[in-house]
C-alpha positions in Angstrom: 9.6 17.9 15.2 7.3 17.1 12.2 9.7 18.8 9.7 12.7 16.9 11.1 10.9 13.6 10.9 9.7 14.4 7.3 13.3 15.3 6.3 14.6 12.1 7.9 12.0 10.0 6.1 12.9 11.7 2.8 16.6 11.0 3.3 15.9 7.3 4.3 13.7 7.0 1.2 16.3 8.6 -1.1 19.2 6.6 0.2 17.2 3.3 -0.1 16.0 4.2 -3.6 19.6 4.9 -4.7 20.7 1.4 -3.4 17.7 -0.4 -5.0 15.6 1.7 -7.4 13.7 -1.3 -8.7 12.5 -2.4 -5.3 11.5 1.1 -4.3 10.1 2.5 -7.5 10.2 6.2 -6.6 12.8 8.7 -5.5 10.5 10.4 -3.0 7.6 9.4 -0.7 4.0 10.1 -1.8 2.7 13.6 -1.8 -0.2 14.6 0.5 -2.4 14.8 -2.7 -1.6 11.2 -3.5 -2.3 10.1 0.0 -5.7 11.9 0.0 -6.6 10.4 -3.4 -5.7 6.9 -2.1 -7.7 7.2 1.1 -10.8 9.0 -0.2 -12.2 5.7 -1.4 -11.9 4.0 2.0 -14.9 4.0 4.3 -13.0 4.1 7.6 -16.2 3.9 9.6 -17.0 0.5 8.2 -13.5 -0.9 7.5 -12.2 -3.2 10.2 -9.5 -5.1 8.2 -7.1 -3.1 6.1 -3.9 -4.2 4.4 -1.1 -2.0 3.0 1.5 -3.3 0.5 4.9 -1.5 0.3 4.7 0.9 3.3 8.1 2.5 2.8 8.7 4.9 5.6 5.0 4.8 6.6 3.7 8.0 5.0 0.4 6.3 4.0 0.5 4.0 7.1 0.3 7.0 9.5 -2.7 8.3 7.6 -4.5 4.9 7.7 -3.8 4.8 11.5 -5.2 8.3 12.0 -8.5 7.5 10.3 -8.9 3.8 11.2 -11.4 2.6 13.8 -10.2 1.8 17.3 -10.9 -1.9 16.7 -9.4 -2.0 13.2 -6.6 -4.4 12.3 -4.0 -3.2 9.8 -1.4 -5.5 8.2 1.5 -3.6 6.7 3.8 -5.4 4.2 7.3 -4.1 3.6 10.0 -6.3 1.9 12.8 -3.8 2.3 14.6 -4.5 5.6 15.7 -0.9 6.2 12.1 0.4 5.8 10.8 -2.5 7.9 13.2 -1.6 10.8 12.2 2.0 10.5 8.5 1.2 10.6 8.9 -1.1 13.6 10.9 1.6 15.5 8.7 4.6 14.5 5.2 3.2 14.6 3.8 2.0 17.8 0.1 1.1 17.5 -1.6 -2.1 18.8 -3.8 -2.2 15.7 -0.8 -2.4 13.4 1.1 -5.6 12.4 4.3 -4.8 10.3 5.4 -7.8 8.2 8.8 -8.2 6.5 7.5 -10.3 3.6 6.2 -10.2 0.1 2.5 -9.2 -0.5 2.1 -12.5 -2.4 2.1 -14.3 1.0 -0.9 -12.3 2.3 -3.0 -15.5 2.8 -0.4 -16.9 5.2 -0.8 -13.9 7.4 -4.6 -13.7 7.2 -4.5 -17.3 8.6 -1.8 -16.6 11.1 -3.7 -13.7 12.6 -7.0 -15.5 12.2 -8.6 -12.7 10.2 -11.7 -12.9 8.0 -11.7 -11.4 4.5 -10.2 -7.9 4.1 -12.1 -4.7 3.5 -9.3 -2.7 1.7 -5.9 -3.4 0.3 -3.9 -0.2 -0.5 -0.7 -0.7 -2.5 2.4 1.4 -3.2 4.2 -1.5 -4.9 6.2 -0.8 -8.0 4.3 -3.3 -10.2 6.2 -2.3 -13.4 9.4 -3.5 -11.7 8.0 -6.9 -10.8 8.0 -10.1 -12.9 4.8 -11.1 -14.6 4.6 -14.1 -12.3 5.1 -12.1 -9.1 2.5 -9.5 -10.2 0.0 -12.2 -11.0 0.6 -14.0 -7.6 0.1 -10.7 -5.7 -3.1 -9.7 -7.4 -4.5 -13.2 -7.3 -3.8 -13.5 -3.6 -5.3 -10.1 -3.1 -8.5 -11.1 -4.8 -8.7 -14.2 -2.7 -8.5 -12.3 0.6 -10.8 -9.3 -0.3 -14.4 -9.5 0.8 -17.1 -9.2 -1.9 -17.4 -5.4 -1.5 -13.7 -5.0 -0.8 -11.4 -2.6 -2.8 -7.9 -2.9 -4.1 -6.5 0.7 -4.3 -3.1 1.2 -5.9 -1.2 3.9 -7.9 0.9 3.8 -10.9 2.9 6.5 -12.8 1.2 5.7 -16.1 -2.4 4.9 -17.1 -1.5 1.7 -19.1 -1.9 -0.6 -16.0 -5.7 -0.5 -16.3 -5.5 -3.0 -19.2 -3.7 -5.5 -16.9 -6.1 -4.9 -14.0 -9.1 -5.5 -16.3 -8.1 -9.2 -16.4 -8.7 -9.4 -12.6 -11.4 -6.8 -11.7 -14.8 -6.0 -13.2 -15.0 -2.4 -11.8 -12.1 0.0 -12.0 -12.1 3.7 -11.6 -9.1 6.0 -12.1 -8.1 9.2 -10.5 -5.4 11.4 -11.9 -3.1 13.1 -9.3 -1.1 15.8 -11.1 0.4 17.1 -7.8 2.8 14.3 -7.1 6.3 13.6 -8.2 5.9 12.2 -10.8 2.2 12.7 -11.6 0.2 9.6 -10.7 -2.9 7.6 -11.5 -4.8 6.0 -8.6 -6.8 2.8 -9.5 -9.7 1.8 -7.4 -10.6 -1.9 -8.2 -13.5 -4.1 -7.2 -14.7 -7.5 -8.2 
């Protein structure tokens, strides 16, 4: 069953990428090595409020749900309607709220669900395909909802995004993930 689902997710991902490569940003879902690198900086014992940007077919979402506390609240943003419908159909967890909207509107949903500040924001967004204005709005909104010790964890396919992130965050560490298609850099950002 797991292999069938993985194949189905890969086919959904590929067909969606072929229709709109700029919105998706990758031809294939994240590898297990990338998922592990993204999540190793999340303290799931303490994290109660987690946000994911660009969930795709839920590869990372499922991992977040498997590690998250029983009382955690997870907001999952996905702008692509096909992915959004797939997530709604395939993920059934009372801790998870799947949102078909842009990450720049995160504050609206924090207020809607009456949440305090967020512990972690994990992002799979294709920032290089976004306008400067949209990038700035997403990162600014993220900073506004993160608590003081919160982390913004994202990945990029090149290491030149650090310069951009330096404008917003004081502490940034980078992890290189060679076993992903393509090889990837994970950024862990803090105030």
